[in-house]
N, C-alpha and C positions, 0 to 999 in steps of 0.2 A: 504494500500500500504506500506508494511513493508519496512523499509529502507529509506523512503522518509522523509527528515528532513526540515521543514520550519525553517529558521535560527533564533530561539528565545531561547536564553540560551541553555540549554541542554534538555529542556522539549520536549517530543514527544507528539504531538496532532494528533490523528487519523493517525499515521504513518508518520507525517510530523514534522521534527525538525525545529521549527521556528527560523530563524537566528537572534536572538537577544540575546546578552550576558548580565550574572548577573552583464568662465564668459562671459556673453554677454549682449549687450544692448537691444536685442530684446527678450522679455519674450515669453515663450511658451504658457502661458495662461494669461488672463487678469482678473481683479476683477469681482465680481458679476455684471451681467447686461451688461457688456461691450462685444463688439465683439472680437473674437479671430482671430489672424493672426500671423502665424509663419514666420518670415523673413528668407530667405535663408542665410546661412553662408558659407564663404569660409573655406578651410581646414586650420588647425592651421599652422602658419608660423614657420619655423625652427629658433632656437636661433641665434641671431646676436648681434653685438655690445657689446662686453664684455662677452658674454656667452662663455661657454667652446666649442671652435671650434674643439676639439678632439672628439666630439660626433659622433658616427656612424649615418647613416641615420635612422636606427631603433630606436636608443636611442633618436634622435632628435624628432621623432614622439611621443615617450612615454612622453618625457618632455613637449612637446607642448600640448598634450591632458590633462595632469595633470594640467599644468598651466592655461589652459582655464577653466577647470571644477571644480577643487578642492574647490574653494571658494563657489560653489553652494551646496556642500554636507554638511549636518548638522548631528550632533550627537543628538539622541533623547533618553532621559532618562525618564522612566515611574515609577510611584509608584502605586501599587495596594495593596489591603488589603486581607490577607488570614485569614479567620476565622478558629479557631481550637476548639472552644467550643460553648456553648449555647449563652453566652453573647457576645456582640460586642467587648468587650475589651479582649476576649480570642482569640487573634491572633497576627499576626505581619505584618509589612509592607514589601512588596516584591518589589525589584527594578529590572528593566529590561533596556536593552539598544538596540537600533537599529539605523537605518540610514534613511535619507530622502534627498530630494533635493528641492531647491527653484525654483518656477516656475513663479514668477512674482515679480514686485517691491512693491507690496502691502503686501508681507510677507507670501503668501500662500506656503505651503510645501506639497509635495506628499510623501507618505510612504505606507507601507503595513498596512492593517487594523489590522492584527494580532499583529503588533508592539504596537498599542495603545489600543487594545481591553481590556475592563474592567479596564483600568487605571483610577485612581482617580485624578492623577496629571501628566502632561506631560511638560517636560522642553526641550528646544532646545538650543544647543550650536552652534554658528556660527563659521566660520573659524577664526575669530579674538579673539575667546575665550569668547565672551560675551554670557551670558545665559539668555534666556527669557522664561517666562511662556507661553505655547501655548494654544490656544483655539480650540475646535473642530469645523470644518466647515461641514463636511459630509463624508459619507463612502458608499462603495459598498461592503458589506461582501462577496457577491457571487464571485466577482473577486479579492478580497483581496486588494482593493485600498481604501485609505483614504486621506483626505486633512485636515491639521491643519493650524493654522495661528499664526504668531508672530507679535507683534507691534514693529518693528525695523525700523530704518531710512533707506530709500531707498538707501542711499549711501553705505550701508554695505550688500546689497542684490544683488546677482549675479545670475540671472535666467539662467537655462539651455535652450538649444534649442532642440526641439523634432525632431528626425529623422523619417525615414520611414523604419520600420522593414520588410515590404513586399519585399524590394529590397535586403535583406540579402542573402548571399550564404554561404553554408558550407565551412569552411576554412578561411573566412574573420577574420581579427584580431579584437578583442574586448578588452575593458578595463573596469575594475570594480573599483569603489571607494566607500569605506564604512568604518565602524568602527568595524572591527572584534575584539572580545574580549575587546572592549572599546578603541582600538588603533585608534585614530581619523584620518580620511581621508587617509586611506591606499590604495595604488594603487596595483592592480594585473592585469596581462595580460593573454590573451589566444586567442582562436579562437572560432568561431561558430562551435560547434561539430555536431549539427543537428538542424533541423527546424520542425515546425508543430507537436511538441510533445503534448500529452494531459496529464494534471496533475490534479489529483483529490485532492482538498483541504479538510480541516477539516470539511467543511459544506456539504460535499457530492456532491458538484457540480464540474464539470470538466471544466477547462479552456483549450481551444484549441489554437493552433498556438504558443505554448510555445517555447521559444528559449532555446536550450541546449548549454552549454559552459563548457570548461575545465578551465576557469579562476578561481583561488582559491576563493571560497566563504565560509565563516565560520560564527559561531555565532556572531551576531552583524552586519552582512552585509545586513540583510533584509531591504528593502526599499531604498537601495542605487542604483545609476544609473549604467547601463551597456552602454558603449559608443562605437562608431565606431572610426576609425582612424581620422575622422574629428573633433571628440569631440562632435558629436551629440548624444543625448540619444536615444538609440534604444530599451531599455528595463529597467525593474526594477527587481533587484534580489529578489527572493522570497524563494527559497528552494534549498537544496542539497540532493543528494542520498548518504547515508553513513550508514555503520553498526557500525561505531565507534563514530559518532558525530562530526568528523572532515572532512575537505574537502577531497574528493577522486577523484577530477577531473570531477565530474558530477554535474553541477549546472544548475539552471533553472531561467529564467527571463520572466516576463510578458511583452509582446511586446508593444512597444511605441504606436502603432496604437490603441490598446485597451485602453491604458491610455488616449490617445487623445480624444477618444469617451466618456469616463467616467468622466474625471475631469471637463470639462465645465458644465456638469449637476450637479456635486457636488458643484461647485462654485455658480451656480444659484439657485438650489433647495435644496441642502444638501443631496440629494439622487439621485439615477438613476431611472428615470421614465420608467418602463418597461410595456409592454402590458401584461395583465393577462387573461388567457383563462378561469379561474374559475374551472379547474379540479385540485384537490389537491392531489389525489393519484390514481395510476393505478396498475393493476396486469398484468404482461407480460405473454401472452399466445401464443400458436402457431398460433392462428388465428388473433390476434390483441391485442391492449392494452385495457384490461377490466377496465372500469371506476369504481374505488373503493370509490371515494369521490368527492363531488361537493361542492364548496363554496356556502353557502346559499345566494340566491339573485344574484349570480355572472353571468358572461357572459354565461357559458355553461348551467346553470340551466334555465336562461331566454330563451335560444335558444331551450329548450326542450330536451337537452341531458339527458340520464337516467343513474343513478347509481344503486347499489343494492337495492332491495325492501325488506322492513321489513314485514314479514308475521306473523300475530298473530293467535295463535291457542288456542281454549278453551278446557281445560282439567278439567272438573268438575268445582270447584270453582276457579281454577287457569287459568290465561291467560299467555301463553308462547309466546315468540318471537323468530323468527329465521330469518337469513338473506338469501334471495334468490338472489345469484349472477348471476343466469342465466338471470335475467331481465335486467342486466346492458348492456349498449352499448359497442361494441368493436370498438375502433378507429383503422382504418387501413391506413388512409392517411390524409394529410393536404395540401390543394390546389393541389391535384394530386400527391404529394410527399409521398411515402410510409414511415411509421414510425413504428419502431419495439421496441423502447425503450422510456422511459419517457424523457430521455435526448435529444433524437432526436426530440421528439414532442415539447419540450420547445425551442430547437434551431430554428425550423421552425417558431414558434410563435414569438420569440424575434427578428426576422428580420423585424417585423412590428412595428407600433406605436399604442398607445392607440387610439381607435376610428376606426381603420382599421377593415375590415371584412375578415375573413378567412372561408374557406369551409372545414369542416371535413366530411370525408366519414366513415360511421360506419356500422357495421353489427348489425341489430336489428331484432329479431324474424326470423333469418335465411336469411333476405334480406339485400342487400346493399342499403343504402340511403345516401343522401348528406344533411348536416345540416349547413347552414350559421351561423356564430357566430361573433358578433361585440365585439372586445376586450375592456376590461376595463383597467383603470390605475391599476398598481400592488400595492403590499403592500408598505406602507410608509417606512418600514425599509429594503426593498429589499429582504425580505425572503418570501418563500412560506408558506402558512398556511397548 
């Protein structure tokens, strides 16, 4: 996807420029093992008692949103090692910067996975200028979400409140706070430009229901919050569309509802527990998805689904092998829902939990048959094998 930049310095990864450059009493999430409950919050109040009474109504909202949320936004600095030769010392240290936001009084911080990926050391600077060494809690690479933790006093931690992105409408005002180019806790404003965009990230997976905004997002903004006029976080800034590497008024944010589903699992398990069908690769054909690979001992193999068959041929003293793809099953539907792409197949499967049963309809030897499959737990690192 040429032109898509995930905001991380000026490096382009798979067409995405990663936007990382060279307060409330009710936490949105609670520590590991505790239940989660997000308390409703009223809209920010307008400045009073000594504040500048000459503010316009729009300015008053801008100021109130910033005052409410800015202390929750952190500056993340990473150090990674870039090897340039055969020996470990033939390289140098690479520094990156990104954003994140506090989600509870225990010091948990949400950011993009690409901000901390491959980092050997992660430092977090809070609004008060204090810097802490962060520890890794968990990540969901597929959705580009990660959680880190700092050992800071609860008195200096100001968790955000998570809003409901499903209630957004095109044209609503939004506010972004982040650290573009290392400039800490910078506020930019805009509107929701579009909803339900699909964004393909560097791992080849597509996040749906992405929020598009014209609020200025630049390198260093990745992982920062996108808020509504109440100051509730309705998204996490992840990428921009740009041919120059700078903001062009087309930015994207991961919706808060996805974050709300992912983060509790990261806090509890360190990863997202996804159901695994056990089909690792498919070929897209006009008749269905031809199974090209099965996980050994996985759900699909145990259910009797078939992949390509290896045919051995004797040619004198030599034994030759060839792959017979015509023996593979063609998947045409899951639980009665037609599937035409691997992404659609995974989307249907991931609506379930490990242990659930799904029914795949496949074409085998010219006949349509239904095969029940009990889903396994997915890969520990959230990736497909």
